[in-house]
PAKOLMAR-265287 format. One record per residue: residue in one letter; x, y, z of N, C-alpha, C, CB in turn. Coordinates in steps of 0.2 Angstrom, whole numbers, plus 5000, padded with zeros to 4 digits. Glycine has a CB too. Example, Ala and Ser with C-alpha at 12.3 -4.5 7.8 and 13.67 -1.06 7.14 Angstrom:
% PAKOLMAR-265287
A506649725039506249785039506649845039505749785045S506449895035506849955036506450005039507049975029
//
This chain:
% PAKOLMAR-265287
M500449945000500049995000500550075002499449965006T500250124997500450204999500750215006499850264998A501050225004501450255014501050305015502550285016T500850325023500550365024501050435026500050345027T500750485027501050535028501050535035500750595024D501550585037501450595046500950635048502050645048G500550665045500050705048499950765052499750675050T500650795051500750835055500650915050501450805059G500450915046500450965040499850995040500550925033A499951065040499251115040498851095035499251205040P498251125035497751115028497951135023497351135027G498051105016498451145013497851195007499051085009A498051225002497651254999497051244995497951274998E496551274996496051254994495851224986495751304994P495651164986495651154980495251204973495451074980D495451214969495251244964494551244962495451234961E493951244960493351214959493551204951492751244961G493851254948493751224942494151184940493651264937A494751164944495351124941494851044941496251124946A494251044947493850984947493550964942493350984950A492951024939492551014933492450964929492651044929G493450954927493350894923493150834923493750884921T493150804929493350734934492450734936494050754943A492050744931491250734933491150674936490850744928A490850714937490350664943489850624941490050694948P487349535125487549575127487749565134487149625125P487649575139488149595140489049575139488049605146G489249605139490049585136490049615128490249465137T490649625127490849645119490449625114491649615117R490349575113489949535108489449505107490149515105E488949505111488349455113487849485109488049465121A487149435112486749455106486349505109486149395103V486149545103485749605106485049615110485649645101R485049655115484449665119484149715115484549685127R483649705118482949775119483349835119482449785125R483349885118483449935121483049975127483349965117R483549985132483350005138482850085137483950005143A482250065141481750135139482250205142480850145146P482150265139482250315141482150345147482150335137R482450355153482250395159481650465157482950435163G481350455160480950525160481650595164479850515168P481050645163481650705167481450695175481550805164G482050705176482050685185482350615188481350675188A482350575181482250505183483050465185481850475177G483550515187484150485188484650555190484350435181P485250535192485650615192485650665186486350605194E485750715186485750755181486550715176485850845183A486650745172486950725166487550765166486550735160D488350735164488550775166488950845161488950745171Y488650885157488750935155488951015154488350925154G489251035152488951115152489251155158487951125154P489751145161489951185165490651205163489951175171A490851275165491451335162492051285159491751395169R492251295154493151265151493451315152493351245140A493851315157494151395160494651395152494851405171N494851365149495551375144495151355137496351325146A494551345136494251335131494351415126493551315132P494551395120494651485116494051505113495251485109D493951575112493551595110492751555110493751605106R492751575119492151545120491351565119492251515125L490851555117490251575115490051605123489851515111R489851655126489751705131488851705131490251775131I488651675138488151685135487751745143487751595133D487351775141487351835146486851825152487151885142A486951875157486351875160485751875158486451925164A485651915155484851915153484651855150484751965147R485051805147484851735146484551685152485351715144G484751715159484751645164485251605165484351615163D485251585168485751535170485651485165485551515178A486051435165486151375160485951335164486851345158P485751265161485451235167485851185172484851185166W486551195169487051145173487551205176487551065168G487551265177487951295180487551335185488551325176D488051385190487551415195488151495190487651385207G487951545192487751615190487651635184488151655193P487651705183487351735178487951725172487151825180R488451715171488751705165489051625165489251765164V488951595161489151525159489451515153488651485158D489951495153490651485147490651425143491451475151A490251425137490151375132490851325134490051425123P490751245133491251215134491751225129491051155134W491751235123492051255118491851295112492351205117G492351305106491651315101491851385100490851315104D491751405093491951485092491351515089492551505087G490851505093490151505091490151585094489651445095P489951635090489951725093489551715098489551785088R489651795102489351805106488551795107489451855107V488051785110487351785112487051815115487151755114D486751875114486751955120486251955121486952035118A485751995124485351975130484651985126485552015137A484652005121483952015116483951945116483952055108R484251885116484051805113484051775119484651755106G484051805126483951755133483551715131483751785141D482651725131482351665133482551625126481551675135A482651625121482851585116483251545117482951595111A483751595119484551535122484451465128485451595126R484051515133483751475138483251405135483351515141R482851425131482651365129483051315125482251385126V483451335120483851285117484351245122484151325112Q484551305127484851245132484451195135485051265137D483751215138483551175141483451105136482851215144A483151135131483051075127483751025127482851095118T484251045126485051025124485050985130485651085124A484751025137484850955144484550915142484450975151R483650915141483350865140483550795136482850895137A483850835129484050795125484550745129484150815119I485050755133485650735133485250685139486450785135R485050685144484750665147484250595145484550715150N483850615139483650545136484150515132483050555133L484350525130485150495127485450445131485650565126L485650465135486150435139485450375143486750495146G484950385144484550345146484350295143484150365146R484550305136484550235132485050195132484450245126Q485750215133486250185134486250115136486550215137D486350055133486450005138486949985143486349965135P486849945146487449945153488149915150487149905161A488149875142488749855140489049895138488849815138G488749975136489050015133488950045126489649995134W488550005124488150015117487450075119487749925113W487250095112486850115111486450075103487050185111K485850075102485550045096484750055097485749965096G484550095092483750105090483550055085483450185087D483150035086482749985081482850015074481949985083L482849985070483049975062482249955059483649905061E481749985057481249975053481249985047480849995054T481149925042480949935035480449905034481349935031N480249865030479449855029479249775030479149865021V478749765027478449685029478749645027477649655027T479149645021479449585017479749565023480049595011M480149595025480649535031480149495034481249595039D479449525036479049495042478749425037478249545045A478649425031478449385028478749345025478149415025E479349355025479949325022480149255028480649395021D480149295034480349255039479949185041480149295044L479149215040478549155041478749115035477649185042L478949125028478949095023479449055025478849135018L479949055027480549005029480448955033481149035031R480048995038479848955045479348915042479448995052Q478948905037478648865034478848825029478348895032F479448855025479948815021480248775026480448855016L480448765030480748715034480348695040481348725035G479848705041479448665044479548685053479548585041I479548725053479548765060479248825062480048775061R478748835058478348895059477848885067477748915051D477848915069477348905076476748965076477848915082E476148945080475648995081475649065083475348975083A476249045089476349135092476649165089476649155098V477149145084477749185081477249215075478449125078T476749175073476449185063475949235066475949095058Q475449215074475249275076475249355077475049275078A475949345079476249405082476449445076476949405086A476849415069477249425065476449465060477849355062A475949425060475249455057474949505060474649405056L475149505066474849575069475149635067475049575077F475649635066476249675064476249715056476849625064I476149645053475749665045475349705045475349625042R474749665048473949695047474049785047473449675054R474349795054474249845058474649905052474549825067E475149885047475549895041475149925037475849845037Q474649885034474049905028473949965029473349855027R473849985022473150055021472950045020473050095018D472350095019471650095019471550065010471350185021D471950075007471850045001471949975000472150054998G472049935006472249855005473049835004471949834998T473449905003474049884999474449895005474249944992W475149885005475749905008476349945006475849855010A476449995008477150015006477850005008477250085006T478450025005479050015009479150075012479649975006F478750125014479050175017478550235022479550215011H478650235026478050295028477950355024478150325035G477150325022476950385016477050375010477250445015G477250325008477650305002476850274998478350235004P477250274992476550234987476650164989476550244978P475950124986475750064985476350024984475250064980E476649954986477249934981476949854979478249944986L477049834975476649774973477249704976476449784963S477749714976477949654977477949644987478849644973A477949694989477749684998477149674998477949745004T476649694993475849684995475949624993475149734990I476049574990475949524986476249474994476349514977E476849484996477249465002476849455007477649515004A476649545009476149515015475449485014476049585020Y475249485010474649445008474749365009474449465000V475149355006475249285009475549275016475849245004A475849305017475949295026475549295031476249325029L474849335028474249335031473749275030473949395029R473949245023473549195022474049145027473449175014L474549135027474849095033474549095039475449115034A474449155041474049165048473349145049474049225049G473049115043472349115043471849155040472049125049D472149225038471549255036471449245029471549325036A470849245028470249205024470249265019469349185029P470449225012470649285006469849315004471149234997D469049305007468749335006468549405012468449285005A469149415017469049435022469149505018469549415026P468749575020468649625017469349655017468049655020H469849665020470649655019470949635015471049635022M470849555014471149535008471049545004471149495006A470249555002469949534995470349614992468949514996T470249664995470549734995471249734992470549775003A471549694995472149694992472449624987472649694997S471849594987471949544980471749574974471549474980A471249614976471149654971471549704966470649684972W472049724970472449784970472849744964472849814978I473349704970473449634965473449634959473049594966R473049614958472749604950472749674947471949564950A472649694949472549764946473049774941472449834951H473649784945474249794945474949734943474349824952G474549684940474849634935474849574939475649644932G474849564945474649514949475349474950474049474947L475449424952475949364953476849374949475549304949A476449394941476849404935477249464936476349404928A477049524938477249574938477749584945476749614936A477849524950478249554954479049544955478049534959R479449574957480049554958480249504958480349564961V480849484954481249404955481249374961481949404953F481449414967481449384974480849364977481749434978T480349414975479649374977479549304973479049424973R479649304968479449244962479649184966479749254954I480449194968480949144970480349124978481849194971W480249134981479849114988479349104986479749174993L478949124979478349084977478549024973477849124974A479149014970479248954969479348894973479548964966L479548904980480048884984479248824986480548944990F478648854986477848824987477548794980477348904990G477848814974477448784968477048844965476848734971W477048894971476548964967476848994961476349034972W477348974959477648994953478148934949478049064955D478148944942478748884940479448924941478548844930W479848874943480648884943480948914935481148794946E480748884929480648884923480648954921480148844921N480448994924480149054923480449104928479249044924L480949094931481449134935482049134930481649084943P482549184932483249204928483549154934483549294927E484049114928484449064931484949084934484649004927L485249054939485749074943486249014945485549104951P486749024939487048944940487548954946487548894932P487748894950488248894954488948904952488248834957E489048884946489748884944489948974945489848854934L489549034945489649074947490149084952489149084949V490049054956490749064963491449024960490549014971L491549004955492048974952492349024949492048914948L492149064947492449124943493049154947491949174941P493749164943494249214947494049274948494849224944P494149314953493949394953494249424947494349444958W494649424941494849464936494249454930495449444935V493849404931493249394925492349424928493149294924P492449464923491849494924491449464929491649504918L490749494931490349454934490449384940490049434929N491049394941491149344947490949374952491649324948I490949334958490549364963490749434967490449324966Y491449434967491649494970491549554967492249504970D491249574962491049624957490449654960490849594949F490049604964489449624967489749644973488949574968G489249704977489249734983489249684988488749784984C489549684994489449604999488649594999489749605009W488349645001487749635003487249584997487449715005A487449614991487149584986487549494985487149634979R488249504986488449444987488549374992488749474986Q488149414997487949365003487349335001487649395010T487049374996486449344996486449304988485749404996I486849324985486849274979487049214979487049294974V487449214983487949144982487349074985488849154989P487149104991486749024995486049014989486349045006L485849084985485549074980485649044974485449124978T486349054973486548994968486348924967487248984968V486448914973486248834976485348814976486448844985V485248854978484448864978483948874972484348924980S484448914967484248904960484448824955484548984956A484748814958485248744955484848684959486348754957M484348694963483948644967483548644965483848644973R483248694964482348694963481948674968482048644958P482048674972481548644979480848674978481848674987V480248634980479748644980479248594987479648624973R479148644991478848634997477948624994479048695002P477648564999476948594998476648635000476648564998A476248674995475948714995475348715000475848704988P475248745006474648775009473848775007474748825008F474048815002473448844998473748874992473048895001A473148884988473248894981473048964982472948854976L473549004977473349094977473049094968474349174978D472549084967472249084961472149154960471749034960E471949194966471549224966472049304966471049204972L472849294965473249344964473549344956473849334969H473349284951473249304945472949344941473049264943T473249374939472649434932472349384928473249494924D472449314926472149254922472449194925472549244913A472249144930472449114934472649034927471949104941R472249054922472349004916472949014912471948994911V473049084914473849114909474049134914473949174902P474449094920474849124927475549164924475049064933V475849144916476349184914476349214910476749164914P476049284908475949314903476349314898475749364905P476549304889477249314885477649384887477049304876R478249384888478549454888478849454880479149474894R478849504879479449514873480249524875479249594870M480549494873481149514873481349584870481549464870A482049604874482149664872482549644864482549694878P482749704863483149674856483949654859483349734848P484249614855484749594856485549644856484749554854T485349694854485749744853485849804858485549764848T485349764863485249824869485749764876484049854871W485849804881486149794885485649734890486249854888N485049764890484449724892484249664888483949754892G484449674881484349594875484749564878484649584866A485349594879486049544879486049514883486649554879F485749534890485749484896484949454897485949534903Q484449474893484049424893484149364890483449434892W484649374883484749314877485349264881485149364869M485849294886486249274891485849224895486449324894D485249244897485049204903484649164901484749244908R484449154893483949084888484749044890483649094876A485249064887485849004887485848964892486549034887L485849014898486148984904485348914907486249064911H484648924905484348904904484548814901483948944902V484548844895484848774892485648754893484848794885Y485948794896486648754901486548704906487048804907R485848734908485648704915485748614914484748744918R485248584908485148554906485848514904484748574902F486348534903486948494900487448504904487048524893A487448554910487848564916488448514917487348574922P488848514915489348454919489448424925489948484919R489248354925489048334934489548344939488748264936R490148364936490748344943490848424942491648274941L490748464936490748524937490148574943490748534930R489648544942489148574946489248554953488548564943E489548494954489448474961490048514964489548384962A490648524960491248554962491148624965491648554958A490448664962490248724961489848714968489748734954M489248674969488648694975489348674982487748614974A489848624980490148614986490648684987490548544985S490748704984491348774985490748824987491948804977A490148834986489648864988489748864995488948844985G489248794996489248785003489848815007489148715004R490448795006491148815009491048885012491748835003W490948925005490848985006490449035012490648995000I489848985011489449015016489448985022488849025015I489748935025489848915030490648975032489948825028E491148965028491648985031491549095033492448965025R490949105031490749175032490149185038490349185025Q489949115043489549125047490049165050489249065049E489649225055489849255062490049205067489249285064N490149225072490149195078489449195081490649225083D488949235079488449235082487949185078488249295083G487949175073487849125069487449155063487549065072C487549215062487349245057487649255051487049275059W487449305046487949295041488049405039487549225032G488549405038488349485039488049535042488149495036G487749505048487349535053486849565048487849585057I486549545043485849555040485349515038486049575035Q484849515039484349455038484349425034483849455039P484249465026483949425019484549375018483849485011P485349385018485749325018485749265021486349345019A485649295029485449215033484949185030485249215039V484449205029483849175026483949115021483549215023Y484549145015484449115009485049065013484449165001S485449095016485949055018485848985021486349085020V485249005026484948925031484748905024484248935038I484348925021483948875017484548835011483248915014A485048875009485448855006485848785007485648905006L486048795016486348735019485948685021486648745024H485348695021484748635021484748615017484148645023L484748635009484748585004485148555001484348605001L485848575006486548555005486448475011487248635008G485948475014485848415016486048435024486348365012Y486248505027486248515035485648505036486448585037D485648455042484948445044484948515051484748345049L484348515051483948585058484348565064482848585060G484648515068485048495073485848515072484948415074H486048535066486748545064486948595068486948565058P487548595072487848685077487848735071488848685081V488148705065487748775060487248805058487848765055M486748755058485848785057485648815063485248725055R485748785068485648795074485748855076485948755077A486448865075486648955075486249015070487448955073G486248975065486049015059485149045063486048955051L484748995063484148995066483949045072484148945068E484549025078484449065084484549135082484849045089S485149155075485249225075484649265072485849255070L484449215068483649265066483149265071483049225059D483149235075482549245081482949305083482449175089R483449345083483749405088483649465083484649395091F483449445077483149505073482449535074483049485069A482149505080481449515079481349555085480949445078V480949615086480749655089479849655093481049705083W480049645098479349605102478949695104479549545111R478449705101478249785103477749765109477849835096E477449805113477049805119476449785116477049885123D476049795111475249755108475449705106474849785101G476049655108476049605105476249575100475649605104S476449615095476549625087477349615087476349705082R477749585082478249555082478649595074478149485083M479049645076479449645070480049625069479349685068I480049625062480949585060481349645057480949505054E481849665062482449715058482849665053482949745065A482849715047483349675042484149675044483149705035C484149735049484949725051484949775058485649765044Q485449745061485449785066485949855068485449735070S486249905073486649965070486949975077486350035066P487149925081487349965087488150015086487549895093V488549975082489050015080489050105079489249985075W488450095073488550145069488050205076488150125058D487550175078487150215083487550235089486550165084T488050175091488550195096488950245096488950145098C489250265091489750295089489450375088490050265084L488850375085488350425083488250455089487750415079A487850415093487750445100488250485105487650385105A488950435104489550485107489650545105490150465106I489450555098489650625095489350675096489750625089A488650645097488050685098488350725105487350635099L488150665111488550685118488950735116488950625123A489550735115490050745116490050825114490550695113D489850845109489750895105489150935110489550875098A488950895112488350945117488550965122487850905119G489150945123489550975131489750925136489051025135V489550865135489550805139490350785141489050745134R490550785147491150805148491550745145491350825155P492250745141492350695139492650645142492450695135D492750635148492850585153492250555158493450625156H491750575154491150565158491050465158490250625153P490650435164490750365164490450355155490250335170A489650355154489350355149490150345143488850415148L490350385141490750385136491350345136490950455135V491550355141492050305143491850225140491950315151K491350215143491050135143490750135135490350125150A490550185132490450185125491250185121489950265122A491750195123492450185120492550125120493050205123D492550095127492750025129492349985125492750005135W491849995124491249945120491549935113490249985120M491650005110491950015102492649975101492050105102L492949995108493749965106493849895104494249965112G493149875110493149785109492849775102492749725116E492349825100492249785092492649795087491749805088E493449825088493849845083493949765078494549885086I494049765071494049705069494649715065493349685065V495049645068495849655065496049585061496349665072R495549545057495549505053495449535044495149465056T495649505042495549515034494849485033496149475027G494449515028493849495026493849505017493349545029D493149475016493349475007493449575005492349435002W493449615008493749675005494749655003493449745011A494949605005495449585005495449574998495649535009V495049524995495049524987495349564982494449524984R495149634984495349684980496149724981494849734980R496249714990496649754993497049714999496249804995P497449654993497849594997498249615002498249564993G498649685001499049685005498749735011499649685001L498449735011498149805015498049765025497149835011A498349795029498149785035497649785038498449795037P497249745043496649745044496449815050496549655046G496049825048495749885054495249915054496149945053G494649925058494249955057493549935060494249965051W492949945059492349945061491649905058492349985061A491349875060490649855056489949885059490649755055F489549895056488949905056488749875064488549875050E488449815062488249775067488649755072487949735066F488249705077488749675082489149605081488349675088H489049575076489349515071489449525065489049445070N489849565062490149565053490749565053489949615048D491349535056492049545056492149525049492449495061T491849505043492049465034491849555033491349375029Y491649585037491249665030491249725035490149655025P491949735038491849805042491749865034492749835047D491549915036491249955033491750035034490449955036I491750065029492250125031491850185033492650135025D491150195031490950225034491050235042490550205031D490950165046490650165052491450165056490150075052T492150155052492550165055492750225055492950125054A492550275051492650355051492250385057492350385045E491750375056491450385063491550365069491050365064V491750295069492050275075492850325077492150185074V493050335074493850365076493450445075494750345069L493050465074492950525075492650545083492550545068A492150485087491950485093492550465095491450445095L493150425095493450395099493950475101493850325096R493950505095494350575095494250625103493950615088R493450605103493150655109493150625115492450675108I493350575115493450535123494050525124493150475124R493950575132494550555135494650475140494750615139H494950445138495050365140495450365144495350325136P495450295148495950305153496550255152495650285159D496550235145496850185141497250215134496250125139P497550285134497450305126497950285123497350375124A498450245124498650205117498450155115499350195117R497850105122497450075117497050095110497050055121V496850185112496350215108496950245104495850275112E497450235103497850285096498050205094498650365098G498150155096498250125090497550075087499050085091A496950085089496450065087496250135081496150055093I496450185083496250255078496650235072496350335082A497450205074498050205069497850155065498850185071R497850105065497450055061496850075059497250005065G496350115060495750115058495950165052495150125063V496250215053496350265048496950235042496650335052S497450195045497850165040497350125035498450115043W496850095037496350045033495950085029495949995037N495550145033495150175027495750215021494650235032L496250225024496550265018496650225014497150315018G496850135015496950085009496350085006497150025010M495850085007495150075006494950134999494750105014Q495550164999495150244992495150204986495850334989S494750214984494550194976494950244970493650204974R495050204964495450254960495250314960495350254954G494750324960494650404958494650434963494050414954G494850424969494850464975494350464980494950524973A493750434979493250434982493150344988492750444976W492850354993492750274994491850254994493150265002G491950194994491350154994491350145002491350074990A490750095003490650095009490750025012489950115011F490949975007491349895010491949885006490949825009D491949904999492349884995492749934992491949844991A493349924988493549964983493649934977494049974984D493450004973493249994965492749944963493749974961N492249964970491749874967491249924961490949824976T491449924954491049984950490849924944491550054946S490949884943490749884938489949884935491149844937P490049894927489449884925488849854924489449904922F489049794924488849724922488249694929489649684922P488549704935487849674938487249684939487949654943N487149754937486449794939486049784933486649884940R486249744928486049734922485749664924486549734916L486049634927485649544925484949554928486049464930P484749504922483749504923483649474932483149424916F484149454935484049434942484049484946484549394945C484449534945484449584949484249644949484949584950D483449634950483049704950482649704958482349694943F482849694963482849714969483249764972482949664973G483549794970483949854971484649874970483849874977E485149914972485849904971486249854973486149954975V486549834966486949764969487749794969486849674963I488049864966488649864969488649924972489249844964D489349934976489549984980489950024979489749974983P489750094974490150114971490350174976489850124964P490950214976491150274980490450324981491750324975S490350354986489750394989489950464992489250344995A489450524990489750574992489850585000489250634988D489150545004489150545011489750495013488350535013V489850435011490350415014491150445012490350345013T491250475008491650495006492050565011491350504999A491450595011491550645017491550635023491250685017H491350575025491550555031492150545034491350505032V492450525029493150495030493550545029493350455024V493450625023493850675023493850695031493650725018E493350715033492950735039493450705043492150695040M493450645044493950595051494650605049493850495052L494850605042495550635041495850715043495650635035A495350765042495450815044495650825052494750845042A495150775055495250775064496050755066494750735068E496250705060496750685061497450715060496750635059G497250755055497750805056498050795047498450785064R497750755043497950735037497450795033497850655034A497250835033496950895027497450905023496650975030A497950895023498550915017498850835015499250975021D498450785016498850725015498550725006498550655020P498850715001498750694994497950664993499350614993R497950614998497450564997496650595001497750475001T496950645005496350685007496150735001496650725013R496550754999496550804994496150784988497250834991R496150714987496050684981495250674982496550614980G495150644988494450654990493950704990494550644995I494350784992493850834990493850864985493950864994A494350844981494250854973493450824969494850804971W493550754973493050714970492550724974493150654971L492650754979491750794981491650854978491550824991L492050894976491750964973491550934967492451024972A491850884962491650864956490950844958492050804952E490650824962490250784961489650824965490450704964Q489750894965489050944969488550944962489351044972E488050934964487550954959487451014957487050934961P487351034950487151094950486751154952487051084947E486451144956485851164961486351194968485451094963G486851164968487151134975487251094979487151154978P486751044981486750984984487250934982486050954985W487250884987487450834984486950784986487950814986F487150714981486750644982486850604990487050594976G486450594992486450544997486550464996485850555001R486850434998486650374994486450335003487350324988W486650355007486550305013486050345017487350305017G485750385015485250445019484950475014485650515024T484350495017483750535012484050575012483150545012N483950635007484350595003484850675001483850554996Y484750714996485250794995485250805000485050854991V484750815006484950855013485450815018484150865017Y485550735017485950695020486450705016485750615022G486550705009487350715006487550785007487350694998T487250835008487350915008487650915016486450965006G487250885020487350885027488050835029486650855030S488250785025488950775027489350785023488950725028V489250825018489750845012490150915016489150865004V489550965017489751025020490351035027489151055021P490151005030490450995037491150955036490050955042A491250905030491750875031492250935027491750795027L492150975020492551005018492751075023492351015012T492351115028492551155030493151115036491951205032A493051065038493451015041494251035038493150925039A494151015031494751005027495051065027494650985021G494851125028495151195025494751235021495851185022L494251215017493751255012493551315017493051205010S493751375014493451425019492551425018493751505017P492251455023491251445020491251505014490551475028G491751555012491451605007491651545000491951695007H492051484999492051444994491451434991492251394996P491351444983491051454980490451394981491351464975A490851324980490451254984490051254989490851214987I490251294996490051295000489551364999490451285005R489551394996489051464996488451414992489451554992R488651394986487951354982487451294987488351304976A487751264992487551214998487251255000488051175003V487351305003486951365008486351385004487551455009L486451415000485751444994485351384994486051454985W485551324993485051284992484851254997485051244989L485151235004484651225009484151285011485151225015E484451355009483951395011483251395007484351465009S483351375002482951364996482451324998483151344991V482551255002481951205002481951185008482051144996Q482051255014481851255020481051245021481951315023N480851225025480151215026479851275029480051155030P479051315027478951345033478951355039478851355032D478851285040478851275048479551275052478551215051G480051295047480851295050481251245050480851325055G480951175047481351125048481551115039481051065052W481751065039481851025034481650955032482451025033G481550925027481150865026481350845016480150895027E481450785016481450755010481250675010482150755008D480850675004480250625004480850564999479150664998Q480750495001481150454997481050444989481150385001R480550484987480150514980480750534977479550574980S481250564981481550594978482450564973481550644982Y482350494976482950454972482450434966483250384977Q481850454965481850434956481650484953481250374953D481250544957481150604954481550684956480650614954R481950694952482350774954481950814960482350824947A481350814955480750874959480650854966479750884955W480650794968480750794975481350814979480550744977A481750834976482450864979482250904984483050904975G482550874992482450924996481750964999482950974993K481350904996480350914999480250845002479750914991G479650875007479650825011479250855017480350795013E478750815022478750845028479450855031478450815031S479350925037479950915040480050855045480050965043T480850835047480950795051481450805055481050745048P481450775063482050795066482750785063481950765073S482950705062483350705058483850765051483150655057Q483350775047483350805042483550875044482850785038T483250885048483350975050483950985052482951005056A484250915056484950905061485250935055485250815065W485250885050485850885045485950955041485850825039A485250985039485351045036485751105040484651055034L485451085048485751135052486651125053485351115059M486951075053487551045052487751055048487651015052A487751065043487851105036487851175036487351085030L487451205038487451275040487951295045486951295042L487851275049488251265056489051275052488151175061S489351235050489951225048490151275042490051145047A489651285038489751355034489751435036489351345029G489851435044489651495046489151555047489951515043E488651505047487851515048487551525053487551475046R487851515058487551525065487051575067488151535071D487251645065486751695065486151695061487051735063A486151665055485751665051484951645051486051635048K484451675049483851685051483451595050483451745046T483951565044483751505042483951445048484051485035V484651465050484751445057484451445061485051465061E484251495062483751515069483151485069483551585069R482851485065482251455064482251375063481951485058G482651345061482951275062482951245068483551265061I483251285072483351275078482751265083483751325080A482351325080481651335084481251275082481251395082Y481451275076480951195076481051145079480851155070L481851125080481951085085481551095091482551085086V481751145095481451155102480851145103481551205105E480551165097479751165099479551095098479151225094T479751055092479450975090479550925096479950955083Q480350955101480450905106479850895111481050935111L479850815112479350795117479650815124479250705115A479350765129479350785135479850755137478950785139D479950695135480450665138481350675136480150595138G481350725131481950745128482050715120482550705133G481650675118481750655113481450685107481750615113W481250645102480950685097480550615093481650735092D479950625090479550565086479650585078478750565088E479850525076479950545067479750465063481050575064P479050475061478950405059479150405051478050375059H479450455048479650475041480450415042479850565040F480450395035481050375034481450395032481050345033T482150405035482750455033483450425031483050515039G483350345032483950315031483850285026484250275035T484250235021484150225016484650165014484150275013G484450095012484750055011485050025002484350025014F484350035000484550034992484050114991484249954986P484550154987483950214986483350204981484250284982W482650204983481950194983481950124982481650244977D482050094983482150004984482249994991482749954979F482549994994482449985002482550055006483049935006S482150075011482150115015482250085020481650145014I482450145025482550135033482350175039483150135035N482050175043481750215049482450205055480950185052Y482850245055483250225060483050255065483850245060H482750215072482450245077482950295082482150185081L483450285082483950325085484150405083484550275086Y483950385076484250465073483850535075484150455065R483150515076482750565079483050605086482250525080H483650575090483650575095484250595094483450525098V485150565090485750565090485750635087486050515088F485450665080485550695076485350765077485250675071P484850765082484550845083485050855090483650855086L485250805092485650845099486350855096485650795108T486650835091487150855089487150935085487350805085A486550945081486551015080486351065084486151025076L486051045089486051075096486551105099485951035101G487051065100487451065102488151095097487350995104R488051095095488451125089488451215089488051095082Y487651215088487351285088487751325095486351295089L487751275099487851305107488551325109487751255113Y488851285105489851275107490251285100490151185111G490051275095490151275087490551225085490451335084E491051215081491151155078491651115085491551175071P491551055081491851015086492551015087491750965085F492951035080493751015082494151095078494050925076G494751105082495051145083495351145073495551125090H495751195073496251205068496651135069496651275069D497051125072497451075076497151005073497451085085G496551005072496250925073495950895077496550875072R496250935086495950915091495350925094496150915093H494850875094494050905098494350965104493450825102L494050995105494151065111494051035117493751125111G493650995117493450965124493750905126492750955125A494150875121494750815124495050835127495150785120H495450885129495950895132496050935139496150925128L495250965140495351025144495350985152494751095143G495251035155495251025163494750985165495251095166D494550995171493850975176493451015175493950975184R492950995176492351045175491951055182491851025169T491551095186491351105191490651095191491551165193G490451065197489651075198489151035195489351145196V489550995192489250925189489550845190489350935181P489250815193489150735196489450705189488250705198A489950665191490350625186490250575184490950595187E489750545190489550465190488550475190489950415198G488650405189487750405192487150405188487550455197V487550415181487050415174486950365172487250455169
//
C-alpha cells in the first residue's frame, strides 16, 4: 500500500473549483442484541454531566445574564465548553434558555437509552417483506409455530393501508411485491381470502399485474411452494462461485450484501426445491389460466436484450451442465457460506442473506439440528422486535456500532464531559468491536492490514468504511483511561480506510473499486442496488475523519475533496447514498469540506447554503421524501423531520451561518417539536438501504442528530484547527456529578 504521511501538515490550499470540473461527476462485547432500555423521564436519575465552564476553551460562546442561568451551572455567566460560536446577546435570552433546556433534556434521554454494556441501538424499521419472508422460511423448514405467526400477522395487518396495500416506507405509494408477500403471510396466519382486508388487497394485486409482475425475489419465494414455476425465473448457476476475481460477473463484482445473498441463491436455483403449498393463490393471477403472460424480449443489440438472451442460454446450459463441475460448484458454494458465518450464527449481520444461507445449507444436507443450522436459526430470532401490543417486527439488520458512535458524538458535541462514564463505557465497547482480521475486502486490497469497524454486532467479514470513520471521530472526542489502546485502534482504522480508497479518489461503503457496470443489468437483479460504488456521504465522513486526524493536506484527502467538489449537483446539494437524500448528502459533505480547510466562502459551500435555504419548510424544518430517488422534483422536499432538519443545520453551522435566520428557524423547529421526555418523534424513513428500493427508519436518528445540531449551535464546531477535539484535552469541570447516570 501507499505509505501514509506523518499527518502533521496544515490543511493545504483549497482545491480550485474549476480544476475538478472535468472529473464529473449483550452483556459483554459481542453478545446478542437485547431490546433497548426505556429512556428515563425527566428527573429519573442523576443529572447528566454536561455544560459547566471550560476555563481554557478558546473563543467561548458567552451567555449573558439576561439569558438566565444555564441548567448545568450557577452564576449569571456560563462559558460554553468549547467552540467558536459568536456572542449571544441579552435579546436572545429566552430563546437561548429554551435551546439549553432542550439540549439538557435530549442529553438525559440519550444517556438513558445506553445499554449497561456501553452500546446504543435503536430499532431498524424497514417493511413487511422481512416479516413475510421470515414466516415463509419457517413454513419451508417446517418450524412455523402459531404464536410467532400470529404476532407477525398482527404487525403486518397494522401496516396495511386503507386501499388494501402495503408500502415500503411511511407515506409511500403502494408496492406490488410487498403487498403480495404480506398477503401470502396473512394467508399463512389463517386470514380468509374473502375477508374484506384480503379481498381488497388481492383486487389491487390483480389490477397491477398479479404475481407475474412481482420482482424476482418475490417469485423465488412463491416457487419454493409451487405457486410459481422455477423455469420462469432467471437462472443463477452455482458455477458463478468458481469464477476468478478478474472475470466479469464473478461474485466479488457484486456489493457485499448482494454477494452474500447471491451465493446461497445459486444453490437454491440449482436445486429448485418445492414444498407442498398450504393453499392456492389463484386469486392473485390476472388470469389463473395463463399465470405467466408472454413477455417480449428486448432487442439483442441492447444491454437488456443481451442479458436476457444470456439468461436463455443459461437455462439451456442447466440441462447439460457437467455433473462433476456442478457438484464442485455446489460444494464450493456451501464452503463459502459456512466460512462466512459469524460467531453469533448470522451472515453479515443482515437478515436476508441469513435466510437464504439457511435454506441453501438445508438443501445441501444440513439438518436443523446441525450446529451451523442451530446457530443460524437462533441468530434469526434475534432480529425480532416484540412490541407491547404483542406484535413482532423483524429488523433487516441491527446497527449498534453505528448508533453508538453517533450517540457518543452527539453527547460530546452537546457538552458531555469527555471522561464521563457513559462515554468511556461507549469507547470501551467500541474498542472491543474493532475488527483485526481480513475479510472479503482483501480480494481487491490483498496487501492491506486489517482494522476498522462493522455496522452490526457481528460482521467481521465485512467491516465498513463509513462506520470506521465515524468511530474514529467518536473516539477522538473521549478521554479514555488507556490512551495507548485508543491510539492503536485509531491508527489501524485510519490506515485501513486510507487503503480502501477507490481509484477515483472516493470511498465506497465496504469494498474498493466495486463499480462493475454488469451486475445491475442481470435479469435476476431487480431487487435494488447490487454494487458498492463510491458515494458522497461515505467519502465526506472519511475526509472529515482524516481532517480531524491532521491529514487534511494528505494527497489522498485532497483527492477525496476534489472528487466531492466534482460530484456537487448544479443546484448545490450532494446525492445521499445511505441517507435520504440530498439533505443527507449535503449535511455530510459541507461539514467535511470545511473541516478539511475550505472556507465558508468557497463557491461550493455557498451553493450548498443557498440550496438548503431554498428548500427549508415554512415550519422551519427540513424534510425529504424517498421519492427524490426517482424524481428530482422531490429533491429537498417532504414533511419536516428531526433528523433531516439536524443534517441541514449541521451543514449550515459548519458553513458559518450560525446567526442566519434560516438556522434560527431550524433550531426553533427542533426545540418546538421535542417531546417531554427529551426525544423526538419521526415516523418518516430518513435512512437508505438501496435508493428507492429499500428504505430504513433508524429509530435512534431522531435522537442523536437533533442533539448533535443543538450542541454545535451552542458550542460551535467540534474540532479545532489542529484537528483536536476542543473538549478532549480540557481540565475538569465543576458543579456536575461525574457518575450515576
